[in-house]
N, C-alpha and C positions, 0 to 999 in steps of 0.2 A: 499391332502393325499399320491398324488404319489412322489411327489414334496420332503413331508420333508422324506418319506425312503429312496428316491435320492441323495437329501444333506445329510441325517445320514447318507449311504454307504462311501459317496465321502468323509466325513471327516472319516470316521474308515478306509480309503483306506492312506490320507493323513499322522494318524496318526501311518496306520502301521509300516510305513516307519521311518527308526530311524536315526537323523542327519546324517550327515559324518561329518569324522575328515579330509579337505582332504588333512591338509600331512602326514598324515599315508598313502588316498589315493594314493598317489607320490608315499611312498615307498614300497606297496608292487605291484604295475604296475611297477616296477621294476625286484621289490627282486620278483614275479611268474610270472617274460615276460612277462612282456605284449608288452611293446616298444618295444620287437627282431618283435613282427607282423606289430604294431600302434604308432609307430616308440614315443620318447619317448616325443612329447609333441600332443597325440593320432593325429598324422595330417594324418596316414594309409600310409600304403605302396600295395606290392605287395602284401603281403599273410594278410594285413590286412586293415581293414573299418577306413577311416578316424572317429575317436572319440573327439574331442577334441568341446566341448561347445555342446552335443548331444541336440538333440530333443527330443531319447527314452523319452519318458518316465520310473522312479526310475525301476520302479517293470516292463517293459521288456526288460531294459536293466539289471536286473536277472534272468528273464527265462531262456531267454538268454545264460548268461550266461553261469546256468546250464545245461541246454538241446539245446548251440548249432547246429545250422549246415551247411554244408561246413570240414574242417578240424579245426577248432578247436579244440583243448580241449576242452573237458568241466572242469570245476569247480563245482567241488560236497565242500556241507555243511564241506567236513573234508577241501578241500583243500584251501578254505577260507571259513567264515561262512559272516551269514547278514548286519554283523554290520561290518567284512571289505567291503561285498561288499558297502554298504551307502559311504565308506570313496573313494570306489575306485572310486563312477558315483561323489561325490564333489570335488573329485580332474577335473572329464573331464569338470563338468561344471564347475570347473575353470579353464579351458585352453580358448585363445581367439580363439575365428572364423576361419573358412581359408581366407585369405583375394580373393577381386574379381582378377582376371586375368590379369586384367587393370590396378592393381594397383601393382600390379609385377615386376619391374625392365628390366630381362630376359627379361618373355614377355610380356612389353610394348613394346623392343625395337626391337624386330623382328618381330612386330604389322606394324613397322612405315618402315619397309624396305620395 
């Protein structure tokens, strides 16, 4: 019985997250200034975490964007709807993961010296 209830709950959560439009997500990522801290490719930077190919579940991503910690501003429903956040999440999931340091030529060459 517990397994059935758990399965229904997981299915409901999966259905609750609307599918995202990655092209609209890319547009919103730039329009709303996310790139300023997280980089155009979601690579992260001094002021923002790496978001490319995030492993964060969508529900956690939405929760954090709505009520962030640190210096990140909150993006309320008035700024980005749940659908728009789904679009941004789809865009972030579409980005390639960061390369290992050993595959970055500049870092690779400096280790060989």
